[in-house]
C-alpha positions as CSV (number, residue, x, y, z in Angstrom):
1,M,13.7,-16.8,-15.7
2,F,13.9,-15.4,-19.2
3,P,17.2,-14.0,-20.3
4,D,17.7,-10.2,-20.3
5,T,18.5,-10.4,-24.0
6,S,14.9,-11.3,-25.0
7,P,13.0,-8.4,-26.5
8,S,10.9,-6.1,-24.2
9,V,7.2,-6.1,-25.0
10,L,6.1,-3.8,-22.2
11,S,8.0,-1.2,-20.3
12,L,6.9,0.8,-17.2
13,R,9.3,3.4,-15.7
14,S,8.7,5.2,-12.5
15,A,5.0,4.5,-13.1
16,T,2.7,5.8,-10.4
17,L,-1.1,5.5,-10.3
18,A,-3.2,7.3,-7.7
19,F,-6.9,8.4,-7.4
20,D,-7.3,11.6,-5.4
21,D,-5.3,11.0,-2.2
22,R,-5.3,7.2,-2.6
23,M,-2.0,5.7,-3.8
24,L,-2.3,2.4,-5.7
25,W,1.3,2.0,-6.6
26,K,4.3,4.3,-7.0
27,G,7.6,4.1,-8.8
28,L,6.8,0.9,-10.6
29,N,9.6,-0.2,-12.9
30,L,8.8,-3.3,-15.1
31,E,10.3,-4.7,-18.2
32,L,8.2,-7.6,-19.6
33,K,9.9,-9.9,-22.1
34,A,8.4,-11.8,-25.0
35,G,7.0,-15.1,-23.9
36,E,7.3,-14.2,-20.2
37,F,4.4,-15.1,-17.8
38,L,3.8,-12.5,-15.1
39,A,1.3,-13.1,-12.3
40,V,-0.2,-10.0,-10.7
41,L,-1.3,-10.7,-7.1
42,G,-2.6,-8.7,-4.2
43,P,-5.8,-7.7,-2.3
44,N,-8.8,-6.2,-4.0
45,G,-8.5,-2.5,-4.5
46,T,-4.7,-2.4,-5.0
47,G,-4.7,-1.6,-8.7
48,K,-4.4,-5.0,-10.4
49,T,-7.2,-4.3,-12.9
50,S,-6.2,-0.7,-13.2
51,L,-2.8,-1.9,-14.4
52,L,-4.4,-3.8,-17.2
53,K,-6.5,-0.7,-18.1
54,T,-3.3,1.3,-18.2
55,I,-1.7,-1.2,-20.6
56,L,-5.0,-1.1,-22.7
57,G,-4.7,2.7,-22.9
58,Q,-8.0,3.2,-20.9
59,Q,-6.3,4.6,-17.8
60,S,-3.6,7.3,-17.7
61,L,-0.7,7.1,-15.3
62,T,-0.5,9.8,-12.6
63,S,3.3,10.0,-13.4
64,G,6.0,8.0,-15.1
65,T,5.9,6.3,-18.5
66,I,4.5,3.2,-20.2
67,E,5.6,1.8,-23.6
68,L,4.3,-1.1,-25.6
69,L,6.8,-2.4,-28.1
70,G,8.8,0.7,-27.8
71,G,5.9,3.1,-28.5
72,P,3.0,4.7,-26.6
73,V,0.1,2.5,-25.6
74,A,-3.2,3.1,-27.5
75,R,-6.7,1.8,-27.3
76,G,-7.6,-1.0,-29.7
77,S,-4.0,-2.1,-30.3
78,R,-3.8,-5.3,-32.4
79,N,-0.7,-6.2,-30.3
80,I,-2.9,-6.8,-27.2
81,G,-5.1,-9.8,-26.5
82,Y,-7.5,-9.4,-23.6
83,I,-9.4,-12.1,-21.6
84,P,-11.9,-10.4,-19.2
85,Q,-13.2,-11.7,-15.9
86,Q,-15.5,-14.7,-16.5
87,K,-19.0,-13.3,-17.0
88,L,-21.9,-15.4,-18.2
89,L,-23.8,-13.8,-21.0
90,D,-27.6,-13.2,-20.7
91,D,-29.8,-16.1,-21.8
92,G,-31.1,-15.5,-25.3
93,T,-27.9,-13.7,-26.6
94,P,-27.6,-15.1,-30.1
95,L,-23.8,-14.7,-30.4
96,R,-22.3,-18.1,-31.2
97,A,-18.8,-19.2,-30.2
98,R,-17.5,-18.8,-33.8
99,D,-19.0,-15.3,-33.9
100,L,-17.1,-14.3,-30.8
101,V,-13.8,-15.6,-32.2
102,A,-14.5,-13.8,-35.5
103,L,-14.7,-10.5,-33.6
104,G,-11.2,-11.1,-32.4
105,I,-10.1,-11.3,-36.1
106,N,-11.9,-8.5,-37.7
107,G,-13.9,-6.8,-34.9
108,H,-11.8,-3.6,-35.2
109,Q,-10.9,-3.8,-38.9
110,W,-11.4,-0.7,-40.9
111,G,-10.3,-1.9,-44.3
112,L,-11.7,-4.7,-46.4
113,P,-12.8,-7.7,-44.3
114,L,-11.5,-11.2,-44.8
115,S,-13.4,-13.2,-47.4
116,T,-16.1,-15.4,-45.9
117,R,-14.2,-18.6,-46.7
118,A,-10.9,-17.3,-45.3
119,L,-12.6,-16.0,-42.2
120,R,-14.4,-19.3,-41.6
121,E,-11.2,-21.3,-42.0
122,R,-9.3,-19.1,-39.6
123,V,-12.1,-19.2,-37.0
124,D,-12.3,-23.0,-37.4
125,S,-8.5,-23.3,-36.9
126,I,-8.6,-21.2,-33.7
127,L,-11.6,-23.0,-32.3
128,D,-9.8,-26.3,-32.8
129,S,-6.7,-25.0,-31.1
130,V,-8.6,-24.1,-27.9
131,G,-10.7,-27.3,-27.9
132,A,-14.0,-25.5,-28.8
133,T,-14.8,-27.1,-32.1
134,A,-17.7,-29.2,-30.6
135,F,-19.6,-26.0,-29.7
136,A,-18.5,-23.7,-32.5
137,N,-22.1,-23.0,-33.6
138,V,-23.7,-23.0,-30.1
139,P,-24.8,-19.7,-28.6
140,V,-22.2,-18.6,-26.1
141,A,-24.8,-17.9,-23.4
142,T,-25.7,-21.6,-23.2
143,L,-22.1,-22.7,-22.7
144,S,-20.6,-23.6,-19.3
145,G,-18.2,-21.2,-17.6
146,G,-15.2,-23.2,-18.7
147,E,-16.4,-23.5,-22.2
148,Q,-17.0,-19.8,-22.4
149,Q,-13.5,-19.1,-21.2
150,R,-12.1,-21.4,-23.9
151,V,-13.9,-19.3,-26.5
152,R,-12.6,-16.1,-24.9
153,V,-9.1,-17.4,-25.1
154,G,-9.7,-18.1,-28.7
155,Q,-11.0,-14.6,-29.3
156,A,-8.0,-13.1,-27.4
157,I,-5.3,-14.9,-29.5
158,A,-7.1,-14.6,-32.8
159,G,-5.0,-11.6,-33.8
160,N,-1.7,-13.3,-32.7
161,P,-1.1,-10.6,-30.0
162,R,2.3,-9.8,-28.6
163,I,0.9,-9.5,-25.1
164,L,-2.0,-11.3,-23.5
165,L,-3.8,-9.6,-20.6
166,C,-5.9,-11.9,-18.4
167,D,-8.2,-10.3,-15.8
168,E,-8.9,-13.1,-13.3
169,P,-9.9,-15.6,-16.0
170,L,-10.3,-18.4,-13.5
171,L,-12.8,-16.7,-11.3
172,S,-15.9,-18.9,-10.6
173,L,-14.4,-21.9,-12.4
174,D,-14.1,-25.3,-10.7
175,L,-10.6,-26.8,-10.3
176,N,-10.8,-28.9,-13.5
177,H,-11.7,-25.9,-15.6
178,Q,-9.2,-23.7,-13.8
179,R,-6.5,-26.2,-14.8
180,A,-7.7,-26.5,-18.4
181,V,-8.0,-22.8,-19.0
182,S,-4.6,-22.1,-17.3
183,E,-2.9,-24.8,-19.4
184,L,-4.5,-23.5,-22.5
185,I,-3.3,-19.9,-21.9
186,D,0.2,-21.3,-21.1
187,S,0.4,-23.4,-24.3
188,K,-0.7,-20.5,-26.4
189,R,1.9,-18.1,-25.0
190,R,4.6,-20.7,-25.7
191,E,3.3,-21.4,-29.2
192,L,3.1,-17.6,-30.1
193,N,5.9,-16.4,-27.8
194,T,3.3,-14.0,-26.3
195,A,4.0,-12.2,-23.0
196,V,1.2,-12.8,-20.4
197,V,0.0,-10.6,-17.6
198,F,-2.2,-12.7,-15.5
199,V,-4.2,-11.1,-12.7
200,T,-5.5,-13.7,-10.2
201,H,-6.8,-14.3,-6.7
202,D,-4.8,-17.4,-6.3
203,V,-1.3,-18.1,-7.8
204,N,-1.5,-21.9,-7.2
205,P,-3.3,-23.0,-10.4
206,I,-0.6,-21.2,-12.5
207,L,2.4,-21.6,-10.1
208,S,4.3,-23.9,-12.4
209,M,3.8,-21.5,-15.3
210,V,4.8,-18.3,-13.7
211,D,8.2,-16.7,-14.4
212,R,7.7,-13.6,-12.2
213,V,5.2,-12.2,-9.7
214,L,4.2,-8.6,-9.3
215,Y,2.6,-8.3,-5.8
216,L,0.6,-5.1,-5.0
217,A,-0.4,-4.3,-1.5
218,G,-0.5,-1.3,0.8
219,G,0.6,1.2,-1.9
220,M,3.7,-0.9,-2.4
221,F,4.9,-3.5,-4.9
222,R,7.4,-6.3,-5.1
223,I,8.6,-8.0,-8.3
224,G,10.5,-11.2,-8.5
225,T,10.2,-15.0,-8.9
226,P,7.5,-16.7,-6.8
227,D,10.3,-17.9,-4.4
228,E,11.6,-14.3,-4.0
229,V,8.2,-12.6,-3.5
230,M,6.0,-15.2,-1.8
231,R,8.0,-15.2,1.5
232,S,6.9,-14.5,5.0
233,E,9.2,-11.6,5.6
234,V,8.2,-9.9,2.3
235,L,4.5,-10.1,2.8
236,S,4.7,-9.3,6.5
237,Y,6.5,-6.1,5.6
238,M,4.0,-5.2,2.9
239,Y,1.0,-5.8,5.1
240,D,2.7,-4.4,8.2
241,T,1.5,-7.4,10.2
242,P,2.8,-10.9,10.7
243,V,2.1,-13.2,7.7
244,E,3.4,-16.7,7.3
245,V,4.0,-18.3,3.9
246,I,3.9,-22.1,3.9
247,R,4.7,-24.3,0.9
248,S,3.0,-27.7,1.0
249,R,2.7,-30.3,-1.8
250,G,3.5,-27.7,-4.5
251,R,1.1,-25.2,-3.2
252,I,1.6,-21.8,-1.5
253,I,-0.5,-21.2,1.7
254,V,-0.5,-17.8,3.3
255,V,-1.4,-17.8,7.0
256,G,-2.3,-14.6,8.9
257,A,-5.7,-13.7,7.6
258,P,-9.1,-15.0,9.0
259,D,-9.3,-17.6,6.2
260,G,-5.8,-17.7,5.0
261,Y,-4.7,-17.0,1.4
262,G,-6.1,-19.9,-0.6
263,A,-8.3,-19.0,-3.6
264,H,-9.6,-15.5,-2.6
265,D,-7.3,-12.6,-2.0
266,H,-10.0,-10.8,-0.2
267,D,-8.8,-12.9,2.7
268,L,-5.5,-11.0,2.7
269,H,-7.4,-7.8,2.2
270,H,-8.6,-8.2,5.8
271,V,-5.0,-8.6,6.9
272,G,-4.0,-5.3,5.2
273,E,-7.0,-3.2,6.2
274,G,-5.8,0.0,7.7
275,H,-2.5,-0.1,5.8
276,H,-3.8,0.9,2.3
């Protein structure tokens, strides 16, 4: 765990988010420290992506407060890096890997842009740091899913953000690419001391990197270390049904759903149906 004396990057106090009569989460208190890795878990429809939208300034809280670096959140903040869900671009899209990273540097710049040489050198440096130099000039649409995610990591860190939001960045990637992208994100957060909010279906690929877990389910939440949150009694209470958490060979397995926990949290969604 990170010491309490480390600076707060993100602060939510008594934060509540609801749509009409549907409560996603209520009374959420969270202090995220610089360099901390927070995994956000839970079934589909429990407000994981909505939490990211709130931090991005795209979604307002129903009640409570949220602060970024001691001030209000705002759209387009240079202090936030964002890695969206893995989504392949349409064939024929001419955007190259270096173009995507360049957008992370000056894509929302109103003043004078960097000189062509300075921009090229900065882009080359970022591409090299994420292992994407070999396909720097290749159209992104022709890259594999893992290669595209490497480029998106580069785009997200291009502005040296204070917080990195990752919305299921491992979705649809094979195990090798999951490991590579996870380790890349982890190495960058350590290098830049960037806080990470990592929404995922499966905590196992990032388990060794995670400092705390925020688990959302049934309109409730739990925050703590993986050992504190990923426990049979905790999840059974949240889902209002017996759930067994098993640790085997460094992996967490949740038993109690038709297909268990594994890599898809829609499995646990079936466990919780009727309790949302």
